C-alpha positions in Angstrom: 21.9 11.5 14.3 21.1 8.0 15.7 18.5 5.5 14.7 15.4 5.3 16.9 13.1 2.2 16.9 9.5 3.2 16.8 6.7 0.6 17.0 2.9 0.7 16.7 1.0 -0.2 19.8 -2.4 -1.8 19.8 -5.3 0.1 21.4 -6.9 -1.2 24.6 -9.5 -4.0 24.3 -12.7 -2.8 22.7 -11.2 0.4 21.3 -10.0 1.4 17.8 -6.9 3.4 16.8 -6.8 5.7 13.8 -3.3 6.6 12.3 -3.2 9.2 9.5 -0.5 10.9 7.5 -0.2 13.3 4.6 2.4 14.7 2.2 2.8 17.4 -0.4 4.7 16.6 -3.6 5.1 19.2 -6.4 2.5 21.4 -4.6 -0.2 18.7 -4.5 -1.3 17.4 -1.1 -2.6 13.9 -0.4 -3.2 11.9 2.7 -4.4 8.6 4.1 -4.9 6.5 7.1 -5.8 3.2 8.7 -8.2 2.3 11.4 -7.3 -0.9 13.4 -8.9 -2.8 16.2 -7.4 -4.1 19.5 -6.0 -7.1 17.7 -4.2 -4.9 15.2 -6.5 -5.9 12.4 -7.4 -3.3 9.7 -11.0 -2.2 10.0 -10.7 0.2 7.0 -8.2 2.4 5.3 -8.4 5.5 3.1 -6.5 7.7 0.7 -7.6 11.1 -0.5 -6.1 13.8 -2.7 -6.6 17.4 -1.3 -5.1 19.6 -4.0 -3.1 22.7 -3.2 -2.4 22.8 0.5 0.7 23.2 2.7 1.9 20.1 4.6 0.4 21.2 8.0 -3.0 21.8 6.4 -2.7 18.4 4.5 -2.0 16.6 7.8 -5.0 18.2 9.5 -7.3 17.5 6.5 -6.2 13.9 6.4 -6.9 13.4 10.1 -10.3 15.2 9.8 -11.3 13.1 6.8 -10.4 9.9 8.8 -12.4 11.1 11.8 -15.4 11.9 9.7 -15.4 8.4 8.1 
């Protein structure tokens, strides 16, 4: 398996971009995210513990939490 370079791209002028992620460790799910402006500056960030969820539910919950903020 080769190495692939992945980079973050700024959103268009006047827009914001939300990136979120989650994980499950020892059966406990948590997630977080960051909202950035078109300059790449952090507007806000979050972290939240979700309890007992599988990884797909944790990913969805983290994204939903970020959208609701």
